[in-house]
C-alpha positions as CSV (number, residue, x, y, z in Angstrom):
1,M,132.9,82.4,90.7
2,S,131.3,80.2,93.3
3,S,133.3,77.3,94.9
4,G,132.6,74.7,97.5
5,T,128.9,74.9,97.1
6,L,126.6,71.9,96.7
7,Y,126.0,73.1,93.2
8,D,129.7,73.1,92.4
9,K,130.2,69.7,93.9
10,I,127.4,68.0,92.0
11,W,128.4,69.8,88.8
12,D,132.0,68.5,89.0
13,L,130.8,65.0,89.8
14,H,128.6,64.8,86.7
15,R,130.9,66.6,84.2
16,V,131.5,64.4,81.2
17,A,133.4,66.9,79.1
18,D,134.1,70.6,78.7
19,L,132.8,71.7,75.3
20,P,134.1,74.4,72.9
21,G,132.3,77.7,73.7
22,G,132.3,77.1,77.5
23,A,129.4,74.7,77.9
24,T,129.6,71.4,79.8
25,Q,128.4,68.0,78.8
26,L,126.7,67.0,82.0
27,F,125.6,63.4,82.9
28,I,121.9,63.2,84.0
29,G,121.2,60.8,86.8
30,L,117.4,60.8,86.6
31,H,115.4,61.7,83.5
32,L,111.6,62.2,84.0
33,I,109.2,62.3,81.1
34,H,105.5,62.8,80.5
35,E,103.0,62.8,77.7
36,V,103.4,66.5,76.6
37,T,107.1,67.0,75.8
38,S,108.2,63.5,74.9
39,P,106.4,62.6,71.6
40,Q,108.5,64.8,69.5
41,A,111.6,63.7,71.3
42,F,110.9,60.0,70.7
43,A,110.2,60.9,67.0
44,G,113.5,62.6,66.8
45,L,115.2,59.4,68.1
46,Q,113.4,57.4,65.5
47,D,114.4,59.8,62.7
48,K,118.0,59.3,63.6
49,G,117.8,55.5,64.2
50,L,118.8,55.9,67.9
51,K,117.7,54.0,71.0
52,V,117.2,55.3,74.6
53,R,120.7,55.1,76.1
54,C,119.7,54.4,79.7
55,P,116.1,53.4,80.0
56,N,116.7,52.3,83.6
57,L,117.4,56.0,84.4
58,T,114.3,57.3,82.8
59,L,110.8,57.3,84.4
60,A,107.5,58.2,82.8
61,T,104.1,59.2,84.1
62,V,101.0,60.9,82.7
63,D,99.8,64.2,84.3
64,H,99.2,67.2,82.2
65,I,96.4,66.1,80.0
66,V,94.5,63.6,82.2
67,P,91.0,64.5,83.2
68,T,90.3,64.7,86.9
69,T,86.7,63.7,86.8
70,D,86.1,60.8,84.4
71,Q,89.4,59.0,83.5
72,T,87.7,56.2,81.5
73,R,89.7,55.2,78.4
74,P,89.5,56.3,75.7
75,F,89.4,59.9,77.0
76,V,86.6,62.1,75.7
77,D,89.3,64.4,74.3
78,P,90.8,62.5,71.3
79,L,94.1,64.6,71.4
80,A,94.6,63.7,75.1
81,E,94.0,60.0,74.3
82,E,96.4,60.2,71.5
83,M,99.1,61.7,73.6
84,L,98.7,59.1,76.4
85,S,98.6,56.3,73.8
86,T,101.8,57.6,72.2
87,L,103.6,57.7,75.6
88,E,102.5,54.1,76.3
89,K,103.8,52.9,73.0
90,N,107.1,54.7,73.3
91,C,107.7,53.5,76.8
92,A,106.9,49.9,75.8
93,M,109.2,50.2,72.7
94,H,112.2,51.5,74.6
95,G,111.8,49.6,77.9
96,I,110.9,52.7,80.0
97,K,108.9,52.3,83.2
98,L,105.6,54.1,83.0
99,H,103.4,54.8,86.1
100,G,100.1,55.0,84.3
101,L,96.5,55.6,85.5
102,G,95.4,53.2,88.1
103,S,99.0,51.9,88.8
104,G,98.9,53.4,92.3
105,K,102.0,55.4,91.5
106,Q,100.6,57.8,88.9
107,G,100.6,61.5,89.5
108,I,102.3,64.8,88.7
109,V,105.9,64.0,87.7
110,H,107.3,66.3,90.4
111,V,105.2,64.7,93.1
112,I,105.7,61.0,92.3
113,A,109.5,61.0,91.9
114,P,110.1,62.4,95.4
115,E,107.5,60.2,97.1
116,L,108.9,57.1,95.4
117,G,112.4,57.9,96.7
118,L,113.7,58.4,93.2
119,T,114.9,61.9,93.8
120,Q,118.0,61.8,96.1
121,P,120.8,64.1,97.2
122,G,123.7,64.6,94.8
123,M,121.7,63.8,91.7
124,T,121.3,65.7,88.4
125,V,117.6,65.6,87.4
126,A,116.1,66.7,84.1
127,C,112.6,66.8,82.7
128,G,110.8,68.5,79.9
129,D,108.9,70.7,82.4
130,S,110.1,74.0,83.8
131,H,109.2,73.1,87.3
132,T,111.8,70.4,87.5
133,S,113.5,72.7,89.9
134,T,111.2,71.1,92.6
135,H,113.7,68.3,93.0
136,G,116.4,70.6,94.3
137,A,114.7,70.4,97.7
138,F,116.6,67.1,98.2
139,G,120.1,68.6,97.5
140,A,119.9,67.7,93.8
141,I,120.5,69.9,90.8
142,A,117.4,69.8,88.7
143,F,116.7,71.5,85.3
144,G,113.7,71.9,83.2
145,I,114.6,71.2,79.5
146,G,113.0,71.7,76.1
147,T,111.8,68.9,73.8
148,S,115.0,68.8,71.7
149,Q,117.0,68.4,74.9
150,V,114.6,65.6,76.0
151,R,115.6,63.9,72.8
152,D,119.3,64.4,73.6
153,V,119.0,63.1,77.1
154,L,117.1,60.0,75.9
155,A,119.9,59.4,73.3
156,S,123.0,60.1,75.4
157,Q,121.9,60.4,79.1
158,S,123.7,63.7,79.1
159,L,123.0,67.4,78.4
160,S,125.0,70.3,77.0
161,I,124.5,73.1,79.5
162,S,126.4,76.2,80.8
163,K,127.3,76.4,84.4
164,L,125.3,78.9,86.5
165,K,126.3,81.4,89.1
166,V,125.1,80.6,92.7
167,R,123.1,83.0,94.8
168,R,122.6,82.2,98.5
169,I,119.3,83.2,99.9
170,C,119.4,83.3,103.6
171,I,116.1,83.3,105.5
172,T,116.3,84.3,109.1
173,G,113.6,84.3,111.8
174,Q,110.6,82.0,111.6
175,L,107.3,82.0,109.6
176,R,104.4,83.1,111.7
177,E,101.1,81.3,112.2
178,G,99.1,81.3,109.0
179,V,102.2,82.0,106.8
180,F,103.4,79.2,104.6
181,A,106.2,78.2,102.3
182,K,104.1,79.5,99.3
183,D,104.0,83.0,101.0
184,L,107.7,82.9,101.5
185,I,108.6,82.1,97.9
186,L,106.1,84.6,96.5
187,H,107.7,87.2,98.8
188,I,111.2,86.4,97.5
189,I,110.1,86.5,93.9
190,R,108.4,89.9,94.5
191,K,111.6,91.4,96.1
192,L,114.1,89.9,93.7
193,G,112.0,90.0,90.6
194,V,110.9,87.5,88.0
195,K,114.2,88.1,86.1
196,G,116.3,88.5,89.2
197,G,117.5,84.9,89.1
198,V,118.5,84.7,85.4
199,G,121.9,83.0,85.2
200,Y,121.7,81.8,88.8
201,A,121.1,78.7,90.8
202,Y,119.4,79.7,94.2
203,E,120.7,78.1,97.4
204,F,118.1,78.4,100.1
205,A,119.5,78.5,103.6
206,G,119.1,80.0,107.1
207,P,117.2,79.3,110.3
208,A,113.8,79.7,108.8
209,V,114.2,77.1,106.1
210,D,116.1,74.6,108.3
211,N,112.8,73.9,110.1
212,L,110.7,73.5,106.9
213,S,109.4,70.1,105.9
214,M,110.5,68.5,102.7
215,E,107.1,69.3,101.1
216,E,107.5,72.9,102.0
217,R,111.0,72.9,100.6
218,M,109.7,71.4,97.4
219,T,107.2,74.3,97.1
220,I,110.0,76.8,97.4
221,C,112.3,75.1,94.9
222,N,109.3,74.5,92.5
223,M,108.8,78.3,92.2
224,A,112.5,79.2,92.0
225,I,112.0,79.1,88.2
226,E,109.4,81.8,88.5
227,G,112.1,84.1,89.9
228,G,114.2,83.5,86.8
229,A,116.6,81.0,88.4
230,R,117.3,77.9,86.4
231,C,117.2,75.8,89.6
232,G,116.9,76.1,93.3
233,Y,118.1,73.8,96.1
234,F,118.5,73.1,99.8
235,N,121.4,71.3,101.4
236,P,120.5,67.8,102.5
237,D,120.1,67.4,106.2
238,E,118.3,65.2,108.8
239,V,114.9,66.4,107.4
240,T,115.9,65.1,104.0
241,F,117.1,61.8,105.3
242,Q,114.0,61.1,107.4
243,Y,111.8,61.8,104.4
244,L,113.7,59.4,102.2
245,K,114.1,56.6,104.7
246,G,112.1,53.5,103.7
247,R,110.8,54.8,100.4
248,L,110.6,52.4,97.4
249,H,113.7,53.5,95.6
250,S,115.7,54.7,98.6
251,P,118.8,52.9,99.7
252,N,118.0,49.7,101.8
253,S,118.9,49.4,105.5
254,E,122.4,48.0,104.7
255,E,123.2,50.8,102.3
256,W,121.6,53.5,104.4
257,P,124.5,54.6,106.7
258,R,126.8,54.9,103.8
259,A,124.2,56.8,101.8
260,I,123.5,59.5,104.4
261,K,127.3,59.9,105.1
262,W,127.8,60.6,101.3
263,W,124.8,62.8,101.0
264,G,125.9,64.9,104.0
265,S,129.3,65.4,102.5
266,L,127.7,67.2,99.5
267,S,126.4,70.1,101.4
268,S,128.0,73.5,100.8
269,D,131.1,74.0,102.8
270,R,131.3,76.7,105.5
271,S,134.0,78.3,103.5
272,S,131.9,78.2,100.3
273,L,132.1,81.2,98.0
274,F,128.9,82.5,96.4
275,D,128.4,84.8,93.5
276,D,125.8,86.7,95.5
277,E,124.0,86.6,98.8
278,V,120.7,88.1,100.0
279,Q,118.8,87.9,103.2
280,F,115.1,88.0,104.2
281,D,113.4,87.9,107.6
282,A,110.6,85.3,107.6
283,A,109.0,86.9,110.6
284,K,108.1,89.9,108.6
285,I,106.2,88.0,105.9
286,S,102.4,87.9,105.8
287,P,100.0,85.8,103.8
288,T,100.8,86.8,100.2
289,V,98.6,87.0,97.1
290,T,99.4,87.8,93.5
291,W,97.4,90.6,91.9
292,G,98.8,90.8,88.4
293,I,100.0,88.7,85.5
294,T,103.4,87.6,86.8
295,P,104.3,85.7,90.0
296,G,106.4,88.8,91.0
297,Q,103.3,91.0,91.1
298,S,102.2,90.2,94.7
299,I,101.3,91.9,97.9
300,S,100.7,90.8,101.5
301,I,97.0,90.5,102.5
302,D,97.5,93.6,104.6
303,E,98.6,95.9,101.8
304,N,97.0,98.0,99.1
305,L,97.5,97.4,95.5
306,P,100.6,99.5,94.4
307,E,100.5,102.6,92.3
308,P,102.4,101.9,89.0
309,E,104.3,105.2,89.5
310,S,105.7,103.8,92.8
311,L,107.3,100.9,91.1
312,E,110.6,100.6,89.3
313,P,110.4,102.0,85.7
314,S,110.9,98.6,84.3
315,E,107.9,97.3,86.3
316,S,105.5,100.3,85.9
317,L,104.5,99.5,82.3
318,I,103.7,95.8,83.0
319,A,101.8,96.9,86.1
320,K,99.5,99.1,84.0
321,D,98.9,96.2,81.6
322,A,98.2,94.0,84.6
323,Y,95.6,96.3,86.1
324,K,93.9,96.6,82.7
325,Y,93.8,92.8,82.3
326,M,92.8,92.0,85.9
327,N,90.3,94.8,86.0
328,L,91.7,96.1,89.3
329,K,92.6,99.6,90.5
330,P,95.7,100.8,92.3
331,G,95.3,101.7,95.9
332,K,92.6,99.2,96.7
333,K,92.8,96.3,99.1
334,I,93.3,92.8,97.7
335,S,91.4,91.5,100.7
336,G,87.7,91.3,99.9
337,L,88.1,90.8,96.1
338,P,85.3,88.4,95.0
339,I,86.4,85.0,93.7
340,D,84.7,82.6,91.2
341,V,86.8,79.5,91.3
342,C,89.1,78.0,93.9
343,F,91.7,75.4,92.9
344,I,93.8,73.4,95.4
345,G,96.5,71.3,93.7
346,S,99.4,71.4,91.2
347,C,103.1,70.3,91.5
348,T,103.6,73.4,93.8
349,N,100.9,72.6,96.3
350,G,99.2,69.3,95.7
351,R,101.0,67.2,98.3
352,L,99.5,65.7,101.5
353,S,100.6,68.5,103.9
354,D,99.1,71.1,101.5
355,L,95.7,69.3,101.6
356,Q,96.0,69.0,105.4
357,D,96.5,72.7,105.7
358,A,93.5,73.5,103.5
359,A,91.3,70.9,105.3
360,K,91.9,72.6,108.6
361,V,90.4,75.8,107.2
362,A,87.5,74.0,105.5
363,A,86.6,71.7,108.4
364,G,83.1,72.4,109.7
365,R,82.5,75.2,107.2
366,K,80.7,75.5,103.8
367,V,81.9,76.8,100.5
368,A,80.3,80.2,99.7
369,K,77.3,80.2,97.4
370,G,78.2,80.3,93.7
371,I,81.8,79.3,94.2
372,K,83.3,76.4,92.3
373,A,85.9,74.8,94.6
374,F,87.8,71.6,94.0
375,V,90.8,69.7,95.3
376,V,93.1,67.7,93.0
377,P,95.7,65.5,94.8
378,G,99.1,65.5,93.3
379,S,99.3,61.8,92.9
380,E,97.5,58.5,93.5
381,Q,99.5,58.0,96.7
382,V,98.6,61.5,98.0
383,A,95.0,60.7,97.3
384,K,95.2,57.4,99.1
385,S,96.8,58.9,102.1
386,A,94.4,61.9,102.2
387,E,91.4,59.5,102.0
388,A,92.8,57.4,104.8
389,Q,92.9,60.5,107.0
390,G,89.3,61.5,105.9
391,L,90.4,64.7,104.2
392,D,88.3,63.9,101.2
393,N,85.2,63.8,103.4
394,I,86.1,67.1,105.1
395,F,86.3,68.7,101.7
396,R,83.2,67.1,100.3
397,Q,81.1,68.0,103.4
398,A,82.3,71.6,103.0
399,G,81.2,71.7,99.4
400,F,84.5,71.1,97.5
401,E,84.8,68.6,94.7
402,W,87.3,65.8,95.3
403,R,89.1,65.0,92.1
404,A,91.5,62.3,90.7
405,P,95.2,63.2,90.5
406,G,96.6,65.3,87.6
407,C,97.9,68.8,86.8
408,S,94.3,70.0,86.4
409,M,93.8,73.8,86.3
410,C,97.4,74.7,86.8
411,L,97.7,75.1,83.0
412,A,94.4,73.7,81.8
413,M,95.6,71.2,79.2
414,N,92.6,69.2,80.3
415,P,88.9,69.9,80.9
416,D,89.6,71.9,84.1
417,R,89.5,75.5,82.8
418,L,88.3,78.9,83.7
419,E,85.5,80.4,81.7
420,G,85.4,84.0,80.4
421,Q,86.7,86.5,83.0
422,Q,86.4,84.3,86.0
423,I,88.8,85.0,88.9
424,S,90.6,82.0,90.3
425,A,92.1,81.6,93.7
426,S,94.8,79.1,92.9
427,S,97.5,77.2,94.7
428,S,99.5,76.7,91.5
429,N,102.6,78.5,90.2
430,R,101.7,80.8,87.3
431,N,99.3,83.6,86.9
432,F,100.1,84.5,83.2
433,K,97.3,85.7,80.9
434,G,95.2,82.8,79.8
435,R,97.2,80.3,82.0
436,Q,94.2,78.6,83.4
437,G,92.3,77.9,80.1
438,S,90.5,81.1,79.4
439,A,92.0,83.9,77.3
440,K,90.4,86.4,79.7
441,G,90.6,84.3,82.9
442,R,92.3,85.9,85.9
443,T,94.5,84.0,88.4
444,L,95.5,84.9,92.0
445,L,98.2,82.7,93.4
446,M,98.2,82.0,97.1
447,S,98.8,79.1,99.6
448,P,96.3,76.2,99.8
449,A,95.1,77.4,103.1
450,M,94.4,80.8,101.6
451,V,92.5,79.2,98.7
452,A,90.4,77.3,101.2
453,A,89.7,80.6,103.0
454,A,88.6,82.2,99.8
455,A,86.3,79.3,99.0
456,I,84.6,79.6,102.3
457,T,84.1,83.4,102.2
458,G,83.8,83.8,98.5
459,E,86.5,86.5,98.4
460,V,90.2,87.0,99.1
461,T,90.5,86.5,102.8
462,D,93.2,86.6,105.5
463,V,93.4,82.9,106.4
464,R,94.6,83.8,109.9
465,D,91.1,84.9,110.6
466,L,89.8,81.4,110.0
467,L,92.4,79.3,111.6
468,P,91.4,77.1,114.5
469,N,92.9,78.0,117.9
470,N,94.8,74.7,118.1
471,Y,96.3,75.0,114.6
């Protein structure tokens, strides 16, 4: 049983009660909602005659269903319009702050909460979205929850949940040029498996991650859920504090010294006990690409596609299914595989630094003939900052489309969808069958820079071959 970890400390601070059966009633410090998983939750409140317990601790935005080309209201899609209208009505009825389209603060829920300074160390964060684990990058414990749990949190500001074990993932060495946080987390998921984290919270630590930016840390925590972990987190440090300083909802200058002293005290103790510990060497990781139908089916750009017989028995069967669906053959290189669509965006990789990395590859080059390539900023603030730096012009001149903020082709609950058997190079987080809008569409996950390289060459390409000398 773990003890002395950040996870244990935050859990104890937010424990409301121990419930029969072993679960804990846990107070939720920040509840994030959006248009997809909240309508039924609000309807559940209405059925029981309940009100939102703490509307000041709830924040809403719209992200999943919004179109990224024409955002004129009403939307062309009547269902999308209905979902947004319902969110607007529910937020107005219950006094919940909604960052809607054109507010300057709208965007993907896991992008806007950090950039507004809402996500802070020591918090418990919940949202009806599996990638809520993103917020663990700040030294918070963040859970994705289901619609019925969204209702419960709205009604009580607490959640019945069982405590997890804690696995420490220590990353030694340093990432090499052209290798990004996305490559690191894909490598970890490949090695530990998509079910390896079931029952665990992942604590990411070690020399390699100490030097990562907050946006890189968010990418890693975002995909902890893809490795089966309920949440992932980093201990707060000076990188965390500098990111939060001066943001809209961060502590003011008078409160700041006390805040960082408190935040620092929450880090895992040197004497902490973990339920499990594993180690990886960042220097041995290369640009990584998924080839199958789970985020765990990936290889480095230098490798050949694995033979099913070489895998663990539990993985062999799904590998055969993946090869059939993806129309790929074992033993071949992933490098050189032709691409149809290139998507840069999502709550995993739609932040400013992600766009900067991709723009360095796209600058002065042209998208290959026949390739549909587009960039979707993660929020209105990201879009504004990127445009101030001229990134939008770099992408446009290269032949990319520059879109409005939203979830876009991450899960295609909007007009951005694959068609037929198109292959997508995507900076998003899931490569499940049909994930990007077509029942036969095929998704390859990779870093934003790798997506940009694929767009330029028209095929899966080692981004290191395209990086400028002064990168």
